[in-house]
C-alpha positions as CSV (number, residue, x, y, z in Angstrom):
1,M,86.4,93.2,55.0
2,L,82.6,93.0,55.0
3,N,82.3,95.1,51.8
4,A,82.8,92.6,49.5
5,A,82.0,95.0,46.5
6,N,81.8,99.0,47.0
7,A,77.7,98.5,48.1
8,V,75.0,101.3,47.7
9,M,71.4,101.8,48.2
10,D,71.0,103.0,44.7
11,A,67.9,104.5,43.0
12,H,66.8,100.9,41.5
13,F,64.7,100.3,44.3
14,L,61.5,98.4,43.5
15,T,59.5,100.2,46.0
16,P,58.6,103.8,46.9
17,A,62.2,105.0,48.2
18,E,60.4,106.2,51.3
19,A,61.0,103.2,53.3
20,P,59.4,103.3,56.9
21,F,63.5,104.0,58.4
22,G,63.9,107.3,56.4
23,P,64.0,108.5,52.5
24,V,66.9,107.8,50.3
25,T,67.5,110.9,48.7
26,A,69.2,112.2,45.7
27,D,72.2,113.7,48.0
28,N,72.8,110.7,49.5
29,L,72.9,108.5,46.6
30,R,75.4,111.0,44.9
31,R,77.8,110.5,47.8
32,L,77.8,106.6,47.4
33,E,79.8,104.8,44.9
34,P,78.5,102.3,42.0
35,R,77.4,98.9,43.0
36,T,79.7,96.8,41.1
37,R,77.6,93.4,41.7
38,Y,73.9,92.0,42.7
39,L,71.6,89.1,42.4
40,V,69.2,89.2,39.3
41,S,66.1,87.2,39.8
42,G,63.6,88.0,36.9
43,K,63.2,92.1,36.8
44,Y,64.6,92.0,40.5
45,R,68.0,93.0,41.7
46,L,69.1,92.0,44.8
47,L,72.3,93.6,46.5
48,P,75.1,92.2,48.5
49,F,74.7,91.9,52.6
50,D,77.4,94.2,53.4
51,K,78.3,96.7,55.9
52,N,76.5,99.4,54.0
53,A,73.3,97.6,54.6
54,K,73.8,98.0,58.2
55,P,72.0,101.0,59.0
56,Y,69.1,100.0,57.1
57,F,68.8,96.5,58.6
58,D,69.1,98.0,62.1
59,S,66.7,100.6,61.8
60,A,64.0,98.1,60.0
61,V,64.7,95.6,63.2
62,A,64.8,98.3,65.8
63,R,61.2,99.3,64.7
64,L,59.9,96.0,64.9
65,G,61.6,95.4,68.4
66,V,61.9,91.6,67.7
67,T,64.8,90.5,70.5
68,L,65.6,87.3,68.6
69,S,69.5,86.6,68.5
70,D,68.9,86.0,64.8
71,Y,67.6,89.5,64.3
72,S,71.5,91.0,64.6
73,F,73.4,92.2,61.8
74,A,76.5,90.6,63.2
75,N,74.5,87.3,63.9
76,N,73.8,87.1,59.9
77,V,76.9,88.3,58.6
78,I,79.0,85.5,61.0
79,W,76.7,82.7,60.0
80,L,76.4,83.5,55.8
81,Y,79.7,81.9,55.1
82,Q,77.9,79.0,53.5
83,A,75.0,81.5,51.4
84,S,75.8,84.7,49.8
85,G,73.7,87.1,51.5
86,F,71.7,89.8,49.6
87,Y,68.6,92.1,50.2
88,Q,66.6,94.6,48.9
89,I,64.0,97.1,50.1
90,L,60.1,95.8,48.7
91,E,57.3,98.0,49.8
92,G,59.4,99.7,52.5
93,C,60.5,96.3,54.2
94,F,64.1,95.3,54.5
95,C,64.1,91.8,53.3
96,L,66.9,89.6,53.4
97,F,67.8,86.5,51.3
98,G,70.4,83.7,51.3
99,L,71.8,82.1,48.2
100,S,73.1,78.4,48.9
101,G,73.3,74.9,47.9
102,N,69.5,74.8,48.7
103,G,68.5,77.6,46.4
104,L,67.2,81.1,47.1
105,T,65.6,81.2,50.7
106,M,64.8,84.1,53.2
107,L,66.8,84.2,56.1
108,L,64.1,86.5,57.8
109,P,60.6,87.7,57.1
110,P,60.3,91.0,55.5
111,L,61.3,93.6,58.2
112,G,59.0,96.4,58.0
113,E,55.3,97.8,59.3
114,P,52.7,94.8,59.5
115,A,50.9,96.2,56.5
116,R,53.9,96.3,54.3
117,Q,55.2,93.1,55.5
118,R,52.5,91.3,53.4
119,R,52.7,93.3,50.6
120,A,56.7,92.8,50.8
121,L,56.3,88.8,50.9
122,K,54.2,88.3,48.3
123,I,57.0,90.1,46.4
124,C,59.5,87.9,47.9
125,V,58.0,84.5,47.4
126,R,57.9,85.6,43.5
127,I,62.0,86.2,43.9
128,M,62.6,83.1,45.3
129,D,60.3,81.4,42.3
130,Q,61.3,83.0,39.5
131,Y,65.0,82.2,40.7
132,N,64.9,78.6,42.2
133,P,63.9,75.4,39.8
134,S,61.4,74.3,42.0
135,P,59.1,76.4,43.9
136,H,59.0,74.2,46.9
137,Q,62.7,75.5,47.7
138,A,61.0,79.0,48.7
139,R,61.6,79.0,52.6
140,L,61.5,81.6,55.4
141,D,64.0,80.8,58.2
142,F,64.0,82.2,62.0
143,V,60.6,83.9,61.7
144,Y,59.2,85.3,65.0
145,R,56.0,84.0,66.5
146,E,54.0,87.5,65.7
147,F,54.8,87.4,62.2
148,L,52.6,84.5,61.8
149,Q,49.2,86.9,62.8
150,N,50.0,89.2,60.1
151,L,49.3,86.4,57.4
152,D,45.8,85.1,55.9
153,K,44.9,81.7,57.4
154,D,43.4,78.7,56.0
155,S,40.0,77.1,56.3
156,D,41.3,75.3,59.5
157,G,42.0,79.0,61.0
158,V,45.6,77.9,61.4
159,T,47.4,77.0,58.6
160,P,49.2,80.5,57.1
161,L,48.2,81.4,53.4
162,I,50.7,83.2,51.0
163,N,49.7,84.4,47.7
164,G,46.3,82.0,48.5
165,E,49.1,78.8,49.3
166,P,49.1,77.2,52.4
167,W,52.4,76.9,54.0
168,H,53.7,74.6,56.4
169,V,55.0,76.0,59.9
170,E,58.0,74.1,61.5
171,V,59.0,75.0,65.2
172,T,62.9,75.5,65.2
173,N,65.2,75.5,68.2
174,P,64.3,78.7,70.6
175,D,66.2,81.3,71.6
176,Y,67.6,80.7,75.6
177,I,66.6,84.6,77.3
178,Y,67.5,85.2,80.8
179,R,67.3,87.8,83.4
180,T,70.7,89.6,83.6
181,S,70.5,89.9,87.6
182,D,70.2,86.3,87.8
183,L,73.1,85.5,86.0
184,I,75.2,88.0,87.5
185,E,73.8,87.1,90.9
186,L,73.7,83.2,90.5
187,R,71.7,83.6,94.3
188,G,69.8,80.2,95.5
189,N,70.2,76.5,95.3
190,A,69.4,76.3,91.3
191,F,73.0,78.3,91.0
192,K,74.9,76.7,93.9
193,T,76.9,74.4,91.5
194,K,77.5,77.1,89.3
195,R,79.1,79.1,92.7
196,N,81.2,76.1,93.7
197,E,82.6,75.9,90.0
198,I,83.6,79.5,89.7
199,N,85.1,79.6,93.2
200,Q,86.7,76.6,92.5
201,F,88.2,78.4,89.3
202,C,89.1,81.4,91.4
203,R,91.2,79.5,93.8
204,A,93.0,77.1,91.0
205,Y,94.1,80.5,89.0
206,P,94.0,83.4,91.4
207,D,96.5,85.1,89.0
208,H,94.1,84.9,85.8
209,Q,93.4,88.1,83.5
210,L,90.5,89.6,82.3
211,L,91.2,91.8,79.4
212,P,88.6,93.6,76.5
213,F,89.2,91.5,73.9
214,C,91.7,93.1,70.8
215,R,93.1,92.6,67.9
216,D,96.3,91.3,69.6
217,H,94.1,88.4,70.7
218,H,93.1,87.1,67.4
219,E,95.4,84.8,66.1
220,A,95.3,83.0,70.0
221,A,91.5,83.1,69.9
222,R,91.6,81.0,66.4
223,Q,94.2,78.6,67.6
224,L,91.8,77.9,70.9
225,V,88.8,77.4,68.7
226,N,90.5,75.1,66.6
227,T,91.5,72.8,69.9
228,W,88.0,73.4,71.2
229,T,86.5,71.7,68.1
230,E,89.1,68.9,68.2
231,N,88.7,68.1,71.6
232,R,84.6,68.4,70.8
233,I,84.8,65.9,68.2
234,R,86.6,63.4,70.6
235,V,83.3,63.6,72.5
236,L,80.6,62.2,70.1
237,P,77.4,62.9,71.3
238,E,74.1,60.4,70.5
239,G,72.3,61.0,67.1
240,S,73.1,61.5,63.7
241,L,77.0,61.8,63.2
242,E,76.8,63.7,59.9
243,D,74.3,66.2,61.6
244,F,76.8,66.9,64.4
245,L,79.7,67.4,62.3
246,Y,77.8,69.7,59.9
247,N,76.9,71.9,63.0
248,L,80.3,71.9,64.2
249,E,82.0,72.9,61.5
250,L,78.9,75.4,61.1
251,E,80.1,77.1,64.1
252,R,83.8,77.0,63.9
253,K,84.0,78.9,60.7
254,A,81.2,81.4,61.9
255,I,83.6,81.7,65.0
256,H,86.6,82.2,62.7
257,R,84.6,84.8,60.7
258,T,83.5,86.7,64.0
259,I,87.1,87.0,65.2
260,A,88.4,88.3,62.2
261,L,85.4,91.1,62.1
262,Y,85.3,91.8,65.7
263,E,86.4,95.6,65.6
264,E,84.4,96.1,62.5
265,L,81.2,94.9,63.5
266,G,81.8,96.9,66.9
267,L,81.3,94.1,69.2
268,E,82.3,93.8,73.1
269,G,84.2,90.9,74.3
270,L,86.4,89.9,76.9
271,S,89.8,87.4,76.9
272,L,90.7,85.3,80.0
273,F,94.6,84.7,80.1
274,I,95.9,82.2,82.8
275,N,100.0,82.4,83.2
276,G,100.0,84.3,80.1
277,R,98.0,81.9,77.7
278,L,94.5,82.8,76.2
279,E,92.1,80.7,77.8
280,G,88.7,81.4,77.1
281,F,87.1,84.6,75.1
282,T,83.6,85.8,74.8
283,F,81.5,88.2,72.1
284,G,78.2,89.9,72.7
285,E,76.3,93.2,71.5
286,R,73.0,94.8,72.4
287,L,70.0,93.9,70.7
288,T,68.2,96.8,72.7
289,R,68.6,99.1,75.0
290,D,66.7,96.5,77.3
291,V,68.6,93.3,75.7
292,A,71.8,92.0,75.2
293,N,73.1,89.1,73.0
294,V,75.9,86.9,73.7
295,L,77.1,85.9,70.4
296,I,80.0,83.4,70.9
297,E,81.8,81.9,74.3
298,K,84.8,79.3,74.1
299,T,87.0,78.1,76.7
300,N,89.5,75.5,77.2
301,F,87.8,72.0,77.9
302,H,90.2,71.2,80.3
303,I,90.2,74.0,82.8
304,Q,87.1,73.6,85.1
305,G,85.1,76.4,85.8
306,A,86.8,78.7,83.5
307,A,83.3,78.9,81.1
308,Q,81.2,79.6,84.3
309,Y,83.6,82.5,85.2
310,L,84.0,84.1,82.0
311,F,79.9,83.9,81.2
312,R,79.2,85.4,84.9
313,E,82.2,88.2,84.2
314,F,80.5,88.6,80.7
315,T,77.2,89.4,81.8
316,K,78.6,92.3,84.1
317,V,79.3,93.8,81.0
318,F,75.7,94.2,79.8
319,A,74.3,94.8,83.7
320,G,72.3,98.0,82.7
321,S,70.3,95.5,80.6
322,T,66.9,93.6,82.1
323,Y,67.6,90.6,79.7
324,I,70.4,88.8,78.2
325,N,69.9,86.3,75.0
326,V,72.4,83.6,74.4
327,G,70.9,82.3,71.1
328,D,69.9,78.8,70.5
329,D,71.4,75.3,71.3
330,L,72.1,74.6,67.4
331,G,70.1,71.3,68.0
332,F,73.3,69.8,70.3
333,E,71.9,68.2,73.5
334,N,74.9,68.7,75.8
335,L,74.2,72.8,74.5
336,R,70.6,72.5,75.6
337,R,71.4,71.1,79.1
338,V,74.0,73.7,80.1
339,K,71.6,76.5,78.8
340,M,68.9,75.1,80.5
341,S,70.8,74.8,83.8
342,Y,71.0,78.5,83.9
343,R,67.2,79.1,84.3
344,P,65.8,81.0,81.5
345,A,63.2,83.7,82.2
346,M,61.9,82.9,78.7
347,F,62.5,81.4,75.5
348,G,62.7,83.1,72.3
349,E,60.4,81.4,69.8
350,K,60.9,81.1,65.7
351,V,59.5,79.0,63.4
352,I,60.4,77.8,59.8
353,L,57.9,78.7,56.9
354,S,57.9,76.5,54.0
355,R,55.4,75.2,51.4
356,R,53.1,72.5,51.6
357,L,54.4,69.6,49.2
358,P,51.7,68.4,46.8
359,A,49.6,65.4,48.5
360,A,51.1,62.0,46.9
């Protein structure tokens, strides 16, 4: 399903084939089928971001060592339903683009060695500018903070320069990162409420079952997501209703996509059954050997303690990892409160880079 077209890392790279994650040899190319589609921007060809891109993406990210949830192949695939994903290897860096109603943008900065990143970024900006009607549509999302150190600075010593132009830095929602042992043990007064909620759940539902998520659970999980969305709409938060509904639908569709691609993406998951009915499920993966990533968790709104219990049990799956990243809060205040209540050990900071608008 990820392979929308028979994708291939073909010989039309715009940089030397000796990428930092290994060479693309003639023998490897002969074993792959030709591409059937790609995106053209000027003289550049961008290739579909599908399952054939995974080894190159994963290798590039592993060399960088970034542990933000956005630097996961699975995370990008499941959130790309509203934007077609395309990539290219430029100056030995993996460069991921998204095409949506906002034009062609970069979903991540170029992934590669720092010296190569600078050169690759110049080409990436050129690609966006050649495709977009306006230069102000060019943007880099989910940029890890350390990347800014690779960029030249304006005379103020702070404003980053790309191709000699000043770009705006916007701080966006950070990832919440916890010590795995804290989530498993829930020790101390800080977690007293969590322990009480879990104990209450276990007393109320002693016959509950926890099973590895599998294909047989797909349809029940889809139904739970739809019910969860309906219940969530009934409790509207303060702030922009339009933004809330947009983000809610974005999340709902991303979860449905995750369910459909669960086996193909090689995710790990748990299903919570009560009286034979699926009342919760959760998915995750390992970002690195030391950091796990929880992608999705949904439970029945009306079963008190179910979310806390499922979350704790799932963290045990990653007991060998020092930290667990649960992503950002999507700008939802209620989600921020919940994630803060688990006492994050640190925050994964990220920013958005965009061109500065000309002075009026």
